N, C-alpha and C positions, 0 to 999 in steps of 0.2 A: 353570469346567472341571474333567474329571477329567482326571488324571492317565493319563500313558501311559507304559508300561515299555520301554526301549528294550534289547532282547537283543545279544548282541555281533556275529549274524548281521547284524540292522539296520544295525549300525553299520559294521561290514566292507562292507556293500554299498555303504554310500554313499561313504565314502572310495575305492573302487573305480571309483568314475564319476567322482572329482574328482582331477586334480593339486593334488598340494601346492604347487609354485611357480605355478597359476593365482591360488589363492585367497590365496595367502599376497603373491604378487607387486602384488596392488591394494593392499596398503597398506606393501610394503618394495618399494622399487627392488633388481630381483634381477638379476645378470650369469651367465654359464654359465660353470662351471669343471670343468672337468672330466666328471663323473658328476654332480655337484651342482651348486647354485645361490649365490651368495652376496649380499652385501645388506649394508649398515650396521642393527645391532641394532635392532630398537624401542621396547627395554625400556630402553637408555642412551645417552645419547651419546657416537659415538667418530668417531674420525677415517678406520681401517683398518678396515676388516670383517671382521666375526669372527660375522656371522648368517649359517647355511648350514641349505638347505634339500634336502631327498633325494626325488626323485618315486619311486623306484624301494620305498622304508619308509614315503611318506606321511609322516616325521618332517622335522621343523625343532629346530635345535640351535643355542642363543647362549651362545659361548663367554666372551662379556664379565659376562651374569649367571647363566652356569651352567643358565640354563632350556630345557629340550625338552618335546615331546610331539608330538601329532598335531595334525589341523586346526579338533579339537573344541576341546581346551584351549591355542590360539591364538587365538581369538575370544574364548575367555574371557579371557583376559589382556590381550590389546589391545585388546577392544571391552567389557570385567564385561559379558558376557552369562552368562544360568544355563547349568549341561549342557542343559538342555530348551532355550532360546533357542535355544542355539548347534546345536543337531542337527536344530532344524525351520528353519535357518535355510540349513544343508548341505541339507538332504534333498530342500527346495523347487527349491535348484539343480544339485543331484544330477538332479531326476523320480523320487524315489523317494519312493512315497506312503506317509505317517506311519499306523504301526498304529491301526485302531479302537479310540477311549475306551469302554473296557469297565466300566461304574460297578462292580461287581463287582473287576475288578481297581483299579482305582484306589482301593478301600478297601482293597485285599489290599497294594496299596504304599505306603499311607498306614501302615500296620502295620508294614512292612519297615525305612519309612525311621524310624521311633520303635526298631524294635530296633538298628539305624544307629549312632542316636545313644546309645543305652547301652553298646552295643560299645566307640564310640571314648570315650566316659564311661569305661567299665572299663578301657580302654589306658591312658590318660594316668594312673589309678589305679596299673595295675600298673610303669610307668616311674617314677612317684615311689617305690613301696614300697621298689625295687629301691636307692634312693639314702638310705632311712631306715637306721639302726642295725638295723632287723629281718633286712635284706637283704642283712647285712655278707658271711656266707659264703657266699650268691649271688655278691658280687661278686667274694670269695677265687676260687670257682672259674670265674668268666669271665676271671679274671687267669691262671689256672694252663692255659686253656687260649688264653690268648695273643691274647686279644680285650680289648684297650684301652678304660677310660674312654669314649675320644673316640669309639669305632666303636659304644656302645653306642646312640646316638639316633638315628642313621643306619639301626638295623633297629629299631628301639623294640622293645630288649629291657626288659623288666619282670621283677619279681618277686612270687608270692604267697606270702603268710604262712601261717603253720599253723595258724590261725583258722580253727573250722570254717564261721563265716558273718558273717568282717570283710569280705568283697567285699558282701557281699548287704545289711550294716548299711550300708556307706558311700552305697550305691548308691537305697536303701530312702529313706535320708535327704535325694537329692538327689531324689524324687519318683517313684521307679520304682515297680513292681508287681509281686510276687513272681512273678507269672504271666508276666509279660513278660521278667522275667529268665532264666527257665526256660525260654521257648519260642527265645528268644537264644542258649540252652547256655550260659548262665556257672551257673546253678543246676541241681542236681537234685530232682528230686522225690520222694521214699522210693514206694514202690508200697503202702507200709503207710497210704497218708496221712499220714504225719508232714511238717514243717514242713522245708522246702526248705533247703538248705544248698550252700555254693560248691564247684563242681565242682575247681575247680583251687587245690592248696592246698600249701604248701613248696614249689615250684614255682617253676623261672626259666621264663618265659612267652615264647614267641614269636610275635606277631602275625599272622595270616594275609590278606592286603590283598588282594583282589578284582583286575582288570586295570587298573581307576582306581585304584586305593591307596586305597579304603575299606576300612576292617578288618570283616572277615565273620566272623573265626573267632579260637581261640587254640588255640596248643599248649605243652607243657607239660614239661619237662624234671624229674624228681623230683630233690631233692638227699639223700634216705635211699635209700644205695644196697640196703636190702632192701625198697623199695617193688615192693607187684605189679606195677606199672607203670611201665617207664622213660620210657617218653613217653607223654604220654597228650593225644590231639586234640579237642577239641571235636563233637558229635555234628553228624550234616545237621537241615537248619532251614532256614526260608522263606527267607534269608539267604545262607545256606553250603551246598554241596553238590559233594562231596569228588572226582566225578568229575570238574567242571567248573571244578575251581581248580587254579592248581600254588602252593605255598609261592615267594615270590619274584620272580612274576610280573613286579609292575609295576615292578620293582627291576631286572627283566631287562630289559623293555623300553627304560630309561631308558637303559642300557648299550649297546643296542642301534644305540638313536638316535643318543647319542652318539660310534658309531663313523663314521669319514669314507670318505668315497664309494672311496676306493683303498685300505682296510683289506677284511680279511676277517674279521669276529669269529665267536667258536665261538657256539653256545647248549647250554650243557651241563645234562643231569639228573643227578642224584645223589640219594642214597637218604636225607641228613638232612636236617634246619636249619641245621648247623654246619657240613656242606659245600657247603652252596649257599652262605653267609657268607663262608666262605673264598674260592670261586670266583669272586662279586663285591667282596671286598676286592683278590683279586688282578686285577681289570678283566674279567673273565670273566662275561658273562651266565651266569645256573644257574637252574631250578628243582629240583624234589621233589614228587613225589605225597604224596598226607601219609598213609600206615598201610595204602595199598591200590595195587595194579599198575598198571602204567599203563594207564589207558583209550584205545578208540578218539576219543570225544570233546575229551581230551587231547593227545591224538596231532596231532587238527586246528589242536588252537589251536597246539602247539609248531608246524606248519607255517607257518601266517600270519606266522608270525615268523623262520622259516627254514626254510631248504630240506631243510637234510640236519644236523639236532641229534644231539649227541653223546652219547650215554649212556655215564656211568661209575657201574655197580653193583661192589659191593666187591667182590674175588677170593675170598671164601669159601664154600660151597656153598649158601647162600640169595641171595648177591647174582649166582651163577650162574644158579639158576632163573628170579629176576626175571628176567635177561637170557633163558631163555628163552620164559616168559610174554610179553613184548614182541615177542619177533622171531614167534612166534605170531599175536598180535593183530595186528601190522601187518602180516603180509605179505599178506592180501587189501586194505588200503588204499595199499598201493603202486602210485605211479604214475611216471611221465618226470618227473624237478623234486622229488619229495618223498619220502626215505628217512631212514635213522638212519646214523648211525655208533656205534663201541664202544671204550671205551676201559678201560682196569685201571690204575686208580695199581699201579706198583711196591710189592714185596714186601709186597701182603697189605696194606694203609694206605691210608687213605682221606684226601681231597681237603683235608681239617680238617687231618689228621697233617701229610702232605705240603708243606703253605704253612708251616707250625709250624718243621718240623725242613730244610727245606732253601728255603724261599721260593717267590717268587711267580713267577720264570721256572723252575725245574723244575715247580711244577705246570702251568704250561703248557704247556709241553715234554711232559708224561708225557700230558697230554689232548689233544697234537698229535697223537701217535703212537697215533693209534687206526686203528682196521679198518672196512672197507666192508661194507655188511649181509649181501651174498652170500657174504662168508669166513666172516663170523661164522654164520651159517645154515651154510655147506660143514662147519664144523669140530663144530659141535654134533651133529649127525649126523653125521660120521665118528668123533667120541667117545664116540656110542649103547653099542657093543660091538665088540669085536676083530673085525678083519676077518683072520681064521684061515682058513675056510672056504670054496668059491665060495658056496655059500646067505646068507652073513654080507654076500660083498661084494655080491651080488644085490639083497640088504635094502638094503645103504646106493641101492645104483641108484634100488631102487626108490622108498626115501626122499626122495631130490631130485628125483626126478621128480613127485612126489604134492605136495614142497615149493611147485615151479616152479608147477605146475597151482594151488594156492591163490590164484594172485595175479589180481585180476580183471581189471588191461590186458591184454589178449591179447600185444602188442607186447612190451610187461613181462615175462610169463609166458617167452614164447619165448626174449627174449634170458638169462631168468637160469637156463633150463633149458641151454642152449647151457652157459654159464658151470660151472654145475654138475656136469656130464659131462664138461665140458672138464679141471677140478680132478679129480676121481672117474679119469680115464685116467692122469694125473700120479703119480698113486699106484705104479704098478709102469712100468718099462720097458716099451717097445715092442721085439718085436724086429726091426722094422725103420729102426731108430735107428741112427744111423751112431757106430761105434767113437768116441770121443771123446780128446781126448788128454789125458795127465798128466803133470805132472813128475818128475822121478828125487827129487828130494827129496820129497815127497811122496805117501806110500806109500798104498795104499789101504787105508778102513778100510770098518768096517760101521757100520753106524747104524739108529737109529729115531726113528719120526715123531712127534712131539709133537704130540695135538688142541689141546691148549688154545693154542698160540703158532703149529700151522699154519708152521713152520719144522722142518727137520732136524735134528737133536741127536746127537751122535756120544759113544759109549761105547764101552766092550768086552763088550757084551753080542754073542749070535749077530747073523748076519746076515740081514738081511731084505729082502724084495721092496725094499720103502719105501727103507728104509736105504741098499741099495746103489745104487738110481736117484739118493737123495740125493748119495751119496758120486761118485756120476758125474758129478754135475751139480758139486757144488763143485769138484773136482780137475779139470778141464778150465782151460787155460792159453788166453785169447784172445789171437789176433796183437796185435801189440801197437800198430801205425797204427789196427787196427780198435778197438782198443779205447778209444785216443785220441777218437778221432772220439764214439764213445760217451758218454766220460767229457763230454767240452764239450758235448756233446745235451742230459746231464742237469744241467747249469747254463747253458745258455741255451735251452731249448726252443724258441725260435721263429726258431731254425736252421736247422731240420726241416723250417718249413712248406712251403718250394722246392719239397721234395723227399717230400712227403707222399704223391703217387700212383706215386711210384717204387716197380716192383717189386723193385730192388735195395737199396733201404731193407728191404722186409719179408725180404730174407734174411738180413738180420743185419750189414749194414757191413762185406763181406768176407768177416766169420769166423761158417761154421754154426753154431758156438755160442753165439752173439751174437743168433739166428735169434730166439726165442720173446722176448726182452728187445726187439729192433727191433719187433716187432708189437706187443706190449704198450705201449710207448711211441708207438707210431703213433694205436692205437685211443681211447687217453689224448687221446692231444693231439686229434683229430678232434673228440671227445665233448664238449671245452673248452679253447676258444680263450685263456681269461686262464690255462690253468695254469700256476703258477709251478715254480720249482724245488725248494721244500721239499713241493708238494701234488705234486707227480711224486714227489721220493723216498718221502713217505709209500706213495703209492698203491704205486711198484713195490715198498717192503720187503710192503706186506700184500700182496701180489702172491707175496710167496717168493723176492725176485731179490736180498737180502741179499748172499746170498755167493756170487753171481755179479757185483754191482756192486763187493765186495772185491777181486774177483781182478780186475777191469776197472781199481780203481786203481792196482792192483797193475803190471798189464802196461803199461798207460800211462807209467808211471812211467816207464818202460825204452823209451818212442817216439820222444822227441828232438822230440817234436808240438812246435813254435811257436806255436800258439794257445794252448795250456797254458801257457804262460808268464803270471805274472801282472804285469810291465809292460807285454802287449799293448793297448791299444784295443778296446773290443769291434768299430771297423769292421774292423781288421785282423784279427782274432779271428776274425770270421766269415768274411773273405775266404780268408787259410789254411787255415779250417776246409774250403770249397768245393772249393777247391785238394785238397787230399787227395783228399774227397768224390768228384772227377771221377775221380781216378787210380785209384783203384780201382773206381769205375764200367768207366771206359774196360778196367782189367786184366780184371773178371770178363766182359767183351763179347769179350775179345780171345780169354780162354781157352775160350769157346765156342764163336769162331770155329774157332781150333786146333784143337778136338775133333772138330768138325764134320768140316772138313777133312779127317782123320785117317781119320775114318769114311767118309768117301767115294773116295778116294784111295787109302785102305791103304797108303800108306806112296808113295808111284810115283805117276805119270802127268802127265798136262799141264798139272795144275793144282800139280803138288810147288814152282812158283817161286814162288805165290799162297803156297803153306802155309810156305816159308822165310821169306817175308817176313813175315809175321801171326807168326812164331814170331821173327824176329828183333826186332819190335816189341816182345812181350811181356815177353821178356828184358831187355829195355831197360827199357822201365818198370819192369818187380821191378827192377831194382837201382837205379833212382832211387828209388822209394818206401826201398826195403834203406840206400842210404846219405843220405835223406833231402836229397836234390838236388833234388826236387821244388818246395820251398819255396825254393829259394837258385838254380834254375836252371844251377849247374854240370855241368859233366861230372863221371862217375865216373872 
């Protein structure tokens, strides 16, 4: 029988047609628990269930044994099937025809398998060399980088000695042919026809595995600081294609699979091998492209694992250029539920440095403070040139429209066009905007817009239109009760759900200064019913509301609102919030009725008594809100 090669698309097609709980449920008795299924481990005897199956991810995770994987690996583990046998069984169950057997393809697969075997043997040799006397300096380097010996095996780190043919001699003694080793990328064949020699010499070795964990190539970090190339990657071969692989992918899949159903794990794309290792040591799923820009095929690989991977490039010029290339390549591919976020480690440091200097919690926090794709796109275009002339402002507007037009999904393209132009309009104040209040203690300040952050930054420079608009926003003081209502929504977003369609909510919790914030909260809440507090805070910060949220905190502290007290139960807090919200809704309605009556009666006429009653109710409700008696029921 010929050998059939299964590509990732074929395997994904099978998995998409089968529910993991159905297949695994025939072997393990499962019960529903939240968004997952749980049962007793098929690998260990236990009385308390620790075996979980997640249909959304198509994965299982067994806490008792640490084993994790997909349907294929489950059948391999429980029924001792080979990979091909497991795929064939699942394909038959899913109704997916197997690829036709190609004799030529079978012969090529046999060659590839032989190369894979030599790559695995080389990996084991590199690992052993790291622990031998010849690897002393490499061991010391890893220790200095904060990577202890206990972690080396997890990432299969190794060392290649400086000898020109050390690896070649070892593998040939094992039965390898030089031509095979050249084809695998382990040796270099000189163009002048000389004898092949080792590609990796005097380097720390990072094995590169495919999605199934098979070694397909290597990356090497030079020990000699004068080396021509600090990092060296293996070449393209029949088993390794840079554009179809990501360093750390196999380990990242395990981290994602291990996440419980109620967790929201990140998938981070970083620049270097050590950055991937740092993130994974911190419990974050992470991958990296290998010396090339992130390509379209790699983006699709990422989206199969996570709907919104976070891209974390270095803060230097090269890192920003890499982020720009990703934006350009990703734009046509964006679609609902498939996008990217952008994060930059603070202080110009990379993830590896953050982990060593500040720990895992700091690294997670910095990566979580990411920017959505639309804001990253807007900031890039905004930073392209100063906006000191009408022509340049018009140029920015044209670039934003052109960028949105590149998105192939028409609905998403329209949404991006609206979002980008809304951000453009916010660069300068509208003449029709109402004057907002300033505190006597906070003088008017000039400011400038910092394109790399998207937030207004104040200094002593000359005032600009952007800075004046930013100062105007920052200096407004929200009404105390309105601020309290908004502050509670930020801490408990679901409280807003019964009022999402209320037009008063969209106008800003009773204060025009909060109108845009309220509208953005409603939009985010309608888009994601699972939006939690942290995610909402990050989203609002990315939209430029950080300063306003600080003002809200300051104003809410003076409100006396009981639902903000720490010792109030969730049920009571929501009830009190609804009372306050309803009071402001009623007050707004009374104000509107009073104004309408004034216009109609011009201060007199047969309806004057009704006008006075409305005014009296309005004034009483104002007093109740001002004295906080709306929550106590006491008279003013």
